[in-house]
MISE-558021 format. One record per residue: chain; x, y, z of N, C-alpha, C in turn; residue in three letters. Coordinates in steps of 0.1 Angstrom, whole numbers, plus 5000, padded with zeros to 4 digits. Layout:
! residues N
chaine	nx	ny	nz	cax	cay	caz	cx	cy	cz	residu
A	X	Y	Z	X	Y	Z	X	Y	Z	ALA
...
***
This chain:
! residues 340
chaine	nx	ny	nz	cax	cay	caz	cx	cy	cz	residu
A	4886	4988	4912	4899	4989	4918	4901	5001	4925	MET
A	4909	5001	4936	4911	5013	4944	4920	5022	4937	ARG
A	4930	5017	4929	4940	5026	4923	4939	5024	4908	LYS
A	4939	5035	4900	4940	5034	4886	4953	5029	4882	SER
A	4954	5021	4870	4966	5016	4866	4973	5024	4855	PHE
A	4984	5030	4858	4992	5037	4848	5006	5030	4848	VAL
A	5013	5033	4859	5026	5026	4861	5027	5026	4876	THR
A	5037	5018	4881	5040	5018	4895	5046	5031	4899	LEU
A	5039	5039	4907	5044	5052	4910	5053	5052	4922	SER
A	5066	5053	4919	5076	5054	4930	5083	5067	4929	LEU
A	5081	5076	4938	5088	5089	4938	5103	5087	4937	LEU
A	5109	5094	4928	5124	5094	4927	5129	5081	4920	CYS
A	5121	5072	4916	5126	5061	4909	5132	5065	4896	ALA
A	5127	5076	4890	5133	5081	4878	5148	5084	4879	THR
A	5152	5089	4891	5166	5091	4893	5174	5078	4892	ALA
A	5168	5067	4896	5175	5055	4896	5176	5049	4882	VAL
A	5166	5051	4874	5166	5044	4861	5169	5054	4850	VAL
A	5173	5066	4853	5175	5076	4842	5186	5072	4833	SER
A	5196	5065	4838	5207	5061	4830	5204	5049	4821	ALA
A	5193	5043	4824	5189	5031	4816	5180	5036	4804	GLN
A	5177	5026	4796	5167	5029	4785	5154	5033	4791	ASP
A	5147	5043	4784	5134	5046	4788	5125	5035	4782	LYS
A	5115	5031	4790	5106	5020	4786	5092	5026	4785	LEU
A	5084	5021	4775	5071	5025	4773	5062	5013	4770	TYR
A	5049	5014	4775	5039	5005	4770	5036	5008	4756	TYR
A	5033	4998	4748	5029	5001	4734	5018	4991	4730	PHE
A	5008	4996	4721	4998	4987	4717	5001	4981	4703	PRO
A	4995	4970	4700	4996	4964	4687	4988	4973	4677	THR
A	4989	4971	4664	4982	4979	4654	4967	4979	4656	ALA
A	4961	4968	4660	4947	4968	4662	4943	4971	4677	ASP
A	4953	4975	4685	4950	4979	4699	4945	4967	4708	SER
A	4946	4955	4703	4940	4944	4710	4950	4939	4721	SER
A	4963	4942	4719	4973	4937	4729	4983	4948	4732	LYS
A	4989	4946	4744	4999	4956	4749	5012	4949	4753	VAL
A	5023	4956	4750	5036	4951	4755	5044	4963	4760	GLY
A	5057	4961	4761	5067	4971	4765	5079	4971	4756	VAL
A	5083	4983	4751	5095	4985	4744	5103	4996	4749	LYS
A	5116	4997	4745	5124	5008	4750	5123	5020	4739	ASN
A	5130	5031	4742	5129	5043	4734	5137	5041	4720	ASP
A	5144	5029	4719	5150	5026	4706	5141	5017	4698	GLN
A	5130	5013	4703	5120	5004	4696	5122	4990	4699	GLY
A	5132	4986	4707	5134	4972	4710	5123	4967	4719	LYS
A	5118	4955	4716	5107	4949	4724	5113	4943	4737	ILE
A	5108	4947	4748	5113	4943	4761	5103	4932	4766	ILE
A	5090	4934	4765	5080	4924	4768	5071	4923	4756	VAL
A	5069	4912	4750	5060	4911	4738	5046	4915	4741	PRO
A	5039	4920	4731	5025	4924	4733	5016	4912	4734	ALA
A	5013	4908	4746	5005	4896	4748	4995	4899	4759	LYS
A	4993	4912	4763	4984	4915	4774	4972	4923	4768	PHE
A	4961	4922	4775	4948	4928	4770	4950	4943	4767	SER
A	4945	4948	4756	4945	4962	4753	4932	4969	4758	GLY
A	4924	4962	4765	4911	4968	4770	4914	4976	4782	ALA
A	4926	4975	4788	4929	4983	4800	4936	4996	4796	ILE
A	4933	5006	4803	4939	5019	4800	4954	5020	4804	ASN
A	4962	5023	4795	4977	5025	4797	4981	5039	4793	TYR
A	4991	5044	4799	4996	5057	4795	5007	5055	4786	ALA
A	5004	5054	4773	5015	5050	4763	5025	5061	4761	PHE
A	5022	5073	4765	5032	5084	4762	5040	5087	4775	ASP
A	5038	5080	4786	5045	5082	4798	5056	5071	4800	GLN
A	5068	5074	4803	5078	5063	4805	5075	5056	4818	PRO
A	5079	5043	4818	5078	5035	4830	5090	5038	4839	ILE
A	5088	5044	4850	5099	5050	4858	5102	5040	4870	THR
A	5094	5031	4873	5097	5022	4884	5107	5012	4881	GLY
A	5111	5004	4891	5121	4993	4889	5115	4981	4883	PRO
A	5102	4980	4882	5096	4969	4876	5086	4973	4865	THR
A	5082	4963	4857	5071	4965	4847	5059	4957	4851	ILE
A	5048	4963	4851	5036	4956	4856	5024	4956	4846	GLU
A	5018	4945	4845	5006	4944	4837	4994	4939	4847	PHE
A	4983	4945	4846	4972	4942	4855	4963	4930	4851	PRO
A	4968	4922	4841	4961	4910	4837	4972	4899	4834	ASP
A	4968	4887	4831	4978	4877	4828	4977	4873	4814	VAL
A	4989	4870	4808	4989	4866	4794	4984	4851	4793	SER
A	4988	4843	4802	4983	4829	4803	4980	4826	4817	VAL
A	4968	4822	4821	4964	4820	4835	4972	4807	4840	SER
A	4979	4809	4851	4985	4797	4857	4975	4788	4862	PRO
A	4978	4775	4862	4968	4765	4867	4966	4767	4882	LYS
A	4954	4767	4886	4951	4769	4900	4940	4759	4904	THR
A	4941	4752	4915	4930	4743	4920	4917	4750	4922	PRO
A	4906	4743	4920	4893	4749	4921	4891	4755	4935	LYS
A	4885	4767	4935	4882	4774	4948	4895	4778	4956	LEU
A	4906	4777	4949	4919	4782	4956	4919	4797	4957	CYS
A	4922	4803	4968	4922	4817	4969	4934	4824	4964	PRO
A	4945	4816	4960	4957	4821	4955	4957	4823	4940	ALA
A	4949	4833	4935	4947	4835	4921	4955	4846	4916	VAL
A	4961	4844	4904	4970	4855	4898	4961	4867	4893	ALA
A	4966	4879	4896	4959	4891	4891	4968	4900	4884	GLY
A	4977	4895	4876	4986	4904	4868	5000	4897	4867	GLY
A	5009	4904	4860	5022	4898	4858	5032	4910	4860	GLU
A	5044	4907	4867	5054	4917	4869	5067	4912	4864	VAL
A	5074	4921	4857	5087	4918	4850	5098	4928	4855	TYR
A	5110	4925	4854	5121	4935	4857	5123	4943	4844	ASP
A	5131	4953	4844	5133	4962	4833	5140	4956	4821	ARG
A	5145	4944	4822	5151	4937	4811	5140	4928	4804	THR
A	5128	4927	4810	5118	4918	4805	5118	4904	4811	GLY
A	5125	4902	4822	5125	4889	4829	5113	4888	4838	ARG
A	5105	4878	4837	5094	4876	4845	5098	4874	4860	PHE
A	5090	4881	4868	5093	4881	4883	5083	4873	4891	LEU
A	5070	4877	4890	5060	4870	4898	5046	4874	4893	TYR
A	5036	4867	4898	5022	4870	4896	5017	4876	4909	TYR
A	5012	4889	4908	5005	4895	4920	4992	4887	4923	PRO
A	4989	4886	4936	4976	4881	4939	4965	4889	4933	LEU
A	4954	4883	4928	4943	4890	4924	4935	4895	4935	SER
A	4932	4908	4936	4925	4914	4947	4917	4926	4942	TYR
A	4904	4927	4945	4896	4938	4941	4897	4941	4926	ASP
A	4896	4930	4918	4895	4931	4903	4909	4936	4897	ASN
A	4920	4934	4904	4932	4938	4898	4944	4932	4907	GLY
A	4956	4937	4904	4968	4932	4912	4966	4937	4926	PRO
A	4972	4930	4935	4971	4933	4949	4977	4947	4952	ASP
A	4972	4954	4962	4977	4967	4966	4991	4965	4974	TYR
A	4998	4976	4974	5009	4977	4983	5005	4982	4997	TRP
A	5009	4974	5007	5006	4978	5021	5019	4976	5029	GLU
A	5024	4987	5035	5036	4987	5043	5048	4982	5035	GLU
A	5048	4985	5022	5060	4982	5014	5060	4968	5007	GLY
A	5049	4960	5010	5049	4947	5005	5035	4945	4998	LEU
A	5035	4935	4989	5022	4930	4983	5023	4915	4982	ARG
A	5011	4909	4981	5010	4895	4980	5012	4890	4966	ARG
A	5019	4879	4964	5021	4873	4951	5017	4858	4952	TYR
A	5015	4851	4941	5011	4837	4941	5020	4829	4933	VAL
A	5022	4816	4937	5030	4806	4930	5026	4793	4934	ALA
A	5022	4784	4925	5018	4770	4928	5007	4769	4938	ASN
A	4997	4778	4937	4986	4778	4945	4988	4783	4959	GLY
A	4999	4790	4962	5003	4795	4975	5005	4810	4974	LYS
A	5006	4816	4986	5007	4831	4987	5020	4834	4994	VAL
A	5028	4844	4989	5039	4850	4996	5039	4865	4995	GLY
A	5050	4871	4997	5051	4886	4997	5063	4891	4989	PHE
A	5061	4901	4981	5071	4907	4973	5073	4922	4977	ALA
A	5085	4928	4974	5087	4942	4977	5086	4950	4964	ASP
A	5088	4963	4965	5086	4972	4954	5097	4971	4944	LYS
A	5108	4965	4947	5119	4963	4938	5118	4950	4930	SER
A	5107	4943	4933	5105	4930	4926	5110	4918	4933	GLY
A	5116	4919	4944	5121	4908	4952	5110	4900	4959	ASN
A	5110	4887	4958	5101	4879	4966	5107	4877	4980	LYS
A	5103	4885	4989	5110	4886	5002	5105	4875	5012	VAL
A	5092	4870	5010	5087	4859	5018	5082	4849	5008	LEU
A	5087	4837	5008	5083	4827	4998	5068	4823	4999	PRO
A	5063	4819	4987	5048	4815	4986	5047	4802	4993	ALA
A	5042	4801	5005	5040	4789	5012	5027	4788	5020	LYS
A	5019	4798	5019	5006	4799	5027	4994	4797	5017	TRP
A	4984	4791	5022	4971	4790	5014	4966	4804	5011	ASP
A	4967	4813	5020	4962	4827	5018	4969	4835	5029	PHE
A	4968	4848	5027	4974	4858	5037	4967	4871	5036	ALA
A	4966	4878	5047	4960	4892	5047	4972	4901	5043	SER
A	4969	4914	5039	4979	4923	5037	4985	4927	5051	PRO
A	4997	4933	5051	5003	4937	5064	4996	4949	5069	PHE
A	4994	4949	5082	4989	4960	5089	4996	4961	5103	ASN
A	5001	4972	5106	5008	4974	5119	5019	4964	5121	TYR
A	5026	4961	5110	5037	4952	5111	5034	4937	5111	GLY
A	5021	4933	5110	5017	4919	5110	5008	4916	5099	TYR
A	5009	4903	5095	4999	4898	5085	4994	4885	5091	ALA
A	4981	4882	5087	4975	4869	5091	4977	4859	5079	VAL
A	4983	4847	5082	4985	4837	5072	4977	4825	5075	VAL
A	4973	4818	5065	4965	4806	5066	4972	4794	5059	TYR
A	4972	4783	5066	4978	4771	5061	4970	4758	5066	GLU
A	4973	4747	5059	4966	4735	5063	4954	4731	5055	GLY
A	4950	4740	5046	4938	4737	5038	4927	4748	5039	GLY
A	4927	4757	5030	4916	4768	5030	4912	4770	5015	TRP
A	4899	4772	5014	4893	4774	5000	4884	4786	5001	VAL
A	4880	4791	4989	4871	4802	4987	4857	4797	4990	LYS
A	4849	4805	4997	4834	4802	4999	4827	4815	4994	HIS
A	4818	4813	4984	4811	4825	4978	4798	4827	4985	TYR
A	4793	4839	4985	4780	4842	4989	4770	4838	4979	ASP
A	4757	4840	4982	4746	4835	4973	4747	4842	4959	SER
A	4752	4854	4959	4752	4861	4946	4764	4858	4938	GLY
A	4774	4851	4944	4786	4846	4936	4796	4857	4934	GLY
A	4794	4869	4940	4803	4880	4938	4814	4881	4949	GLU
A	4809	4880	4961	4818	4882	4973	4822	4868	4978	HIS
A	4834	4867	4984	4838	4855	4989	4847	4857	5002	TRP
A	4848	4846	5009	4857	4846	5021	4864	4832	5021	TRP
A	4873	4829	5030	4879	4816	5030	4874	4808	5041	ILE
A	4873	4795	5038	4869	4785	5048	4879	4774	5050	ASP
A	4880	4769	5062	4889	4758	5065	4883	4745	5060	ALA
A	4891	4736	5055	4886	4724	5049	4892	4712	5056	VAL
A	4900	4714	5067	4906	4703	5074	4908	4706	5089	SER
A	4910	4696	5097	4913	4698	5111	4927	4704	5112	LYS
A	4935	4703	5102	4948	4708	5102	4949	4723	5098	LYS
A	4937	4728	5094	4937	4742	5089	4939	4752	5101	SER
A	4949	4760	5100	4952	4770	5110	4955	4784	5104	VAL
A	4954	4794	5112	4958	4807	5109	4965	4813	5120	CYS
A	4975	4822	5117	4983	4828	5128	4989	4841	5122	TYR
A	4996	4849	5131	5002	4861	5127	5017	4859	5124	LEU
A	5022	4866	5114	5036	4866	5111	5041	4881	5111	ILE
A	5054	4882	5113	5060	4896	5112	5066	4897	5098	ASN
A	5073	4908	5095	5078	4910	5082	5090	4901	5078	LYS
A	5095	4894	5088	5105	4884	5085	5099	4870	5081	LYS
A	5085	4870	5082	5078	4857	5079	5078	4848	5091	GLY
A	5082	4853	5102	5082	4845	5114	5069	4844	5121	GLU
A	5065	4833	5126	5052	4832	5134	5054	4839	5147	ARG
A	5044	4847	5151	5045	4854	5164	5034	4850	5173	VAL
A	5038	4846	5185	5028	4841	5195	5023	4853	5203	ASN
A	5011	4852	5208	5006	4863	5217	5013	4864	5230	PRO
A	5013	4876	5236	5019	4879	5249	5009	4875	5260	LEU
A	5015	4872	5272	5006	4870	5283	4998	4882	5288	PRO
A	5004	4894	5285	4997	4906	5288	5002	4917	5279	ALA
A	4994	4927	5276	4997	4937	5266	5001	4950	5272	GLY
A	5009	4958	5264	5013	4972	5267	5005	4981	5258	GLN
A	5006	4994	5260	4998	5003	5252	5000	5002	5237	ALA
A	5012	5000	5232	5014	5000	5218	5015	4986	5212	LYS
A	5013	4976	5220	5013	4962	5215	5001	4960	5206	ASP
A	5002	4952	5196	4991	4950	5186	4981	4941	5192	TYR
A	4968	4946	5192	4957	4938	5197	4950	4932	5185	LYS
A	4949	4919	5185	4942	4911	5174	4934	4900	5180	TYR
A	4921	4901	5178	4911	4890	5183	4913	4887	5198	GLU
A	4914	4898	5205	4915	4897	5220	4928	4894	5226	GLY
A	4938	4891	5217	4952	4888	5222	4961	4900	5218	ALA
A	4972	4900	5226	4982	4911	5223	4995	4905	5217	TYR
A	5001	4912	5208	5013	4908	5201	5023	4919	5203	TYR
A	5036	4916	5203	5047	4926	5206	5046	4938	5196	PRO
A	5048	4950	5202	5049	4962	5194	5061	4959	5183	TYR
A	5058	4960	5170	5067	4955	5160	5077	4965	5155	PRO
A	5077	4978	5159	5085	4988	5153	5097	4992	5162	PHE
A	5109	4993	5156	5121	4997	5163	5128	5008	5154	ARG
A	5133	5018	5161	5138	5030	5154	5152	5034	5159	TYR
A	5160	5040	5150	5172	5047	5154	5168	5061	5160	SER
A	5177	5068	5166	5174	5081	5171	5169	5090	5161	VAL
A	5175	5090	5149	5170	5099	5138	5156	5095	5133	GLY
A	5153	5083	5133	5140	5078	5128	5129	5082	5139	GLU
A	5133	5081	5151	5123	5084	5162	5120	5099	5161	GLN
A	5130	5107	5158	5128	5122	5156	5118	5125	5145	GLN
A	5119	5117	5134	5109	5118	5123	5095	5115	5128	ILE
A	5094	5104	5135	5081	5100	5141	5075	5111	5150	ILE
A	5084	5116	5159	5079	5125	5169	5075	5138	5163	ASP
A	5082	5142	5152	5079	5155	5145	5065	5155	5140	SER
A	5061	5144	5134	5047	5143	5129	5037	5141	5141	LEU
A	5041	5134	5151	5032	5131	5162	5028	5144	5169	GLN
A	5037	5154	5169	5035	5167	5175	5026	5176	5167	ARG
A	5023	5173	5155	5015	5182	5146	5000	5179	5149	LEU
A	4995	5186	5158	4981	5184	5162	4971	5187	5150	GLU
A	4976	5196	5141	4967	5199	5130	4964	5187	5121	VAL
A	4973	5177	5121	4970	5165	5113	4958	5157	5119	ILE
A	4957	5157	5132	4946	5151	5139	4933	5159	5136	ASN
A	4934	5172	5136	4922	5180	5133	4917	5177	5119	ASP
A	4926	5176	5109	4922	5172	5096	4916	5158	5095	ILE
A	4923	5149	5102	4918	5135	5102	4904	5133	5108	HIS
A	4901	5140	5119	4889	5138	5126	4877	5147	5122	LEU
A	4880	5156	5113	4869	5166	5111	4856	5160	5105	VAL
A	4857	5149	5098	4845	5142	5092	4843	5129	5099	ASN
A	4848	5127	5111	4846	5114	5118	4835	5116	5128	VAL
A	4825	5107	5127	4813	5108	5136	4815	5095	5145	TYR
A	4819	5098	5157	4822	5087	5166	4820	5092	5180	ASN
A	4814	5083	5189	4811	5087	5203	4823	5086	5212	ASP
A	4834	5080	5207	4845	5078	5215	4852	5092	5218	ALA
A	4859	5093	5230	4866	5105	5233	4877	5108	5222	PRO
A	4880	5121	5219	4889	5124	5209	4903	5118	5212	ARG
A	4907	5117	5224	4920	5112	5227	4921	5097	5223	LYS
A	4910	5090	5222	4911	5076	5218	4911	5074	5203	ASP
A	4910	5085	5196	4909	5084	5181	4922	5091	5175	LEU
A	4931	5096	5183	4942	5103	5178	4951	5093	5170	LEU
A	4958	5099	5160	4967	5091	5151	4980	5087	5158	LEU
A	4984	5075	5155	4998	5071	5159	5006	5068	5146	GLN
A	5017	5075	5146	5026	5074	5134	5037	5064	5136	PHE
A	5039	5056	5125	5050	5046	5125	5056	5045	5111	GLU
A	5069	5043	5111	5076	5041	5098	5073	5027	5093	ILE
A	5067	5026	5081	5064	5013	5076	5073	5009	5064	THR
A	5081	5018	5059	5090	5016	5048	5103	5024	5050	GLU
A	5114	5018	5049	5127	5025	5050	5133	5028	5036	ARG
A	5142	5038	5035	5147	5041	5021	5154	5030	5015	PRO
A	5152	5028	5002	5159	5018	4994	5165	5025	4982	THR
A	5173	5018	4974	5178	5023	4961	5167	5028	4952	ARG
A	5156	5021	4952	5145	5024	4942	5136	5034	4948	ASP
A	5136	5036	4961	5126	5045	4968	5133	5052	4980	PHE
A	5141	5062	4978	5150	5068	4988	5143	5076	4999	PRO
A	5132	5072	5004	5124	5079	5014	5119	5070	5024	TYR
A	5117	5075	5036	5109	5068	5046	5094	5070	5043	TYR
A	5086	5060	5045	5072	5061	5045	5067	5061	5059	THR
A	5059	5071	5063	5054	5072	5077	5039	5071	5076	VAL
A	5033	5061	5082	5019	5058	5081	5012	5062	5094	GLN
A	5000	5068	5092	4991	5071	5103	4982	5059	5106	GLY
A	4981	5056	5119	4972	5045	5123	4962	5051	5133	PHE
A	4950	5046	5133	4940	5050	5142	4935	5037	5149	SER
A	4937	5035	5161	4934	5023	5169	4940	5011	5162	ARG
A	4953	5013	5158	4962	5003	5152	4957	4998	5138	GLN
A	4948	5006	5132	4944	5003	5118	4949	5014	5109	GLN
A	4954	5010	5098	4960	5019	5089	4950	5029	5083	ARG
A	4953	5041	5083	4945	5052	5077	4951	5055	5063	GLU
A	4944	5050	5053	4950	5051	5039	4952	5066	5035	ASP
A	4944	5075	5040	4946	5089	5036	4957	5096	5044	ARG
A	4962	5090	5054	4972	5097	5062	4986	5090	5061	ILE
A	4993	5094	5051	5006	5087	5048	5016	5098	5043	GLN
A	5028	5098	5048	5038	5108	5044	5051	5101	5040	PHE
A	5059	5108	5031	5072	5103	5028	5082	5114	5033	ILE
A	5093	5109	5038	5103	5118	5045	5117	5115	5040	VAL
A	5125	5125	5037	5138	5123	5032	5146	5117	5044	SER
A	5157	5109	5041	5165	5103	5052	5171	5113	5062	PRO
A	5173	5125	5057	5179	5135	5067	5168	5142	5075	ASP
A	5155	5139	5073	5144	5144	5080	5141	5158	5077	GLY
A	5145	5163	5066	5143	5177	5062	5132	5179	5052	LYS
A	5128	5169	5045	5118	5170	5034	5107	5161	5037	ASN
A	5095	5168	5040	5083	5160	5043	5073	5162	5032	TYR
A	5067	5152	5027	5056	5153	5017	5045	5143	5020	ARG
A	5033	5148	5016	5021	5140	5018	5020	5130	5006	TYR
A	5018	5117	5009	5017	5107	4998	5003	5104	4996	GLN
A	4997	5108	4984	4983	5105	4981	4980	5091	4981	PRO
A	4967	5088	4983	4962	5074	4984	4963	5068	4970	TRP
A	4960	5075	4960	4959	5070	4946	4973	5071	4939	SER
A	4976	5061	4931	4989	5061	4924	4989	5072	4913	ASP
A	4977	5077	4909	4976	5087	4899	4980	5101	4903	GLY
A	4982	5103	4916	4985	5116	4921	4999	5117	4926	GLU
A	5005	5129	4925	5019	5130	4929	5020	5135	4943	GLU
A	5030	5132	4951	5032	5137	4964	5033	5152	4964	PRO
A	5028	5158	4975	5029	5173	4976	5036	5176	4989	VAL
A	5042	5188	4990	5048	5193	5002	5039	5193	5014	PRO
A	5043	5189	5026	5035	5188	5037	5027	5201	5040	LEU
A	5033	5212	5040	5026	5225	5043	5015	5227	5033	ARG
A	5018	5225	5020	5008	5227	5010	4996	5218	5012	GLN
A	4998	5205	5016	4987	5196	5019	4979	5201	5031	TRP
A	4986	5205	5041	4979	5210	5053	4970	5221	5050	ILE
A	4975	5231	5043	4967	5243	5039	4955	5239	5031	ILE
A	4957	5230	5021	4946	5226	5012	4935	5218	5021	GLU
A	4940	5210	5030	4931	5202	5038	4923	5211	5048	GLU
A	4930	5221	5053	4923	5230	5062	4912	5238	5056	LEU
A	4914	5242	5043	4904	5249	5036	4892	5239	5033	LYS
A	4895	5227	5030	4884	5217	5028	4877	5215	5041	THR
A	4884	5214	5052	4878	5211	5065	4869	5223	5069	ALA
A	4874	5235	5066	4866	5247	5070	4852	5246	5062	LYS
A	4853	5243	5049	4840	5242	5042	4831	5231	5047	ASP
A	4837	5220	5051	4830	5208	5056	4823	5212	5069	PHE
A	4830	5219	5078	4824	5223	5091	4812	5233	5089	MET
A	4814	5242	5079	4803	5251	5076	4790	5244	5071	GLN
A	4792	5233	5064	4781	5226	5058	4775	5216	5068	GLU
A	4784	5211	5077	4780	5201	5087	4782	5206	5101	HIS
A	4772	5213	5106	4774	5219	5120	4773	5208	5131	THR
A	4770	5196	5127	4769	5185	5138	4782	5177	5139	ASP
A	4793	5180	5132	4805	5172	5133	4811	5174	5147	THR
A	4813	5163	5154	4817	5163	5168	4831	5168	5171	PRO
A	4840	5168	5161	4854	5172	5164	4858	5184	5156	PHE
A	4850	5195	5160	4853	5208	5153	4865	5215	5159	ARG
A	4871	5224	5151	4882	5231	5155	4882	5245	5147	PHE
A	4891	5254	5151	4891	5267	5146	4900	5267	5133	ASP
A	4894	5265	5122	4901	5263	5109	4908	5276	5105	ALA
A	4902	5288	5108	4908	5301	5105	4921	5303	5113	ASP
A	4921	5299	5125	4933	5300	5133	4944	5291	5128	ALA
A	4940	5279	5124	4950	5270	5119	4956	5275	5105	ARG
A	4947	5281	5097	4952	5286	5084	4961	5298	5086	LEU
A	4958	5306	5096	4967	5317	5099	4981	5312	5104	LYS
A	4981	5301	5111	4993	5295	5116	5001	5289	5105	GLU
A	4994	5283	5095	5001	5275	5084	5002	5283	5071	TRP
A	4997	5295	5071	4996	5302	5058	5009	5306	5052	GLY
A	5009	5313	5041	5021	5317	5033	5031	5325	5041	PRO
A	5027	5333	5051	5036	5341	5058	5045	5333	5067	SER
A	5041	5320	5070	5049	5312	5079	5058	5303	5071	ASN
***
């Protein structure tokens, strides 16, 4: 799995739930099963999930939902159906919400504020507050990238490679189709011609999906102006393309909510999400933090992240004299050091 399972890490979610009971994962006496109880000992979710998975029993569950990375009872799924459950999600009262899609040996990842869930052999999308924002009506779907997801309908099944480990999906009917949707779940048709920021997918162009207020655009522009982030991003990239073609493009992929009161600003390279380049910004645009890729790491102030990354980049360039996108790390460190 890409991310270790502890709890759903949502910065500042603690502020939202602090007035509620504290919730904790707990094991049975023989450690074979795991459930959730509150700090008064009341069982919220019965212990019916595998104890073979690592849980942080001493850490409270601070997010708006309770998540288990396995299923207590596997829902019935047609043979070779790609919509397979990979966990269970509950609200903080213990009410079942949905089954995340099984992906990479665990629950589906969060991408642009949404993740895939399954119901009745179909795939939909849920948000971090536990809401099923797009109903499960597709045979399969890709994660969202650059404001779009690819969905499949009309009959699609898993097709395994000879080793039986990796799979892809195959059409099984003349009615099998795939197309792009936006975050409203609407089918989006390609444009007759594309502009610079329009999404290019399989040779066709789709409308630029992002729209901002004046304040939001200022947040985007402030990060876009920080050339040092491109230095950090490109230092270990070996590519023959001109540097200007590899520069990051920043877009807001999540807006503040009650459970997560920050903007999420994602870096894209050639319209593909760069997992290592993600920031969270306060609504007033004054507080910028780097959001680590792994759920097990806490966000850090932007300046601190830049300084740490510049030191790492300096070491990398000393060890790899052939890196094509070199820069003066000492000058950058002087610019971003403690005196500034």
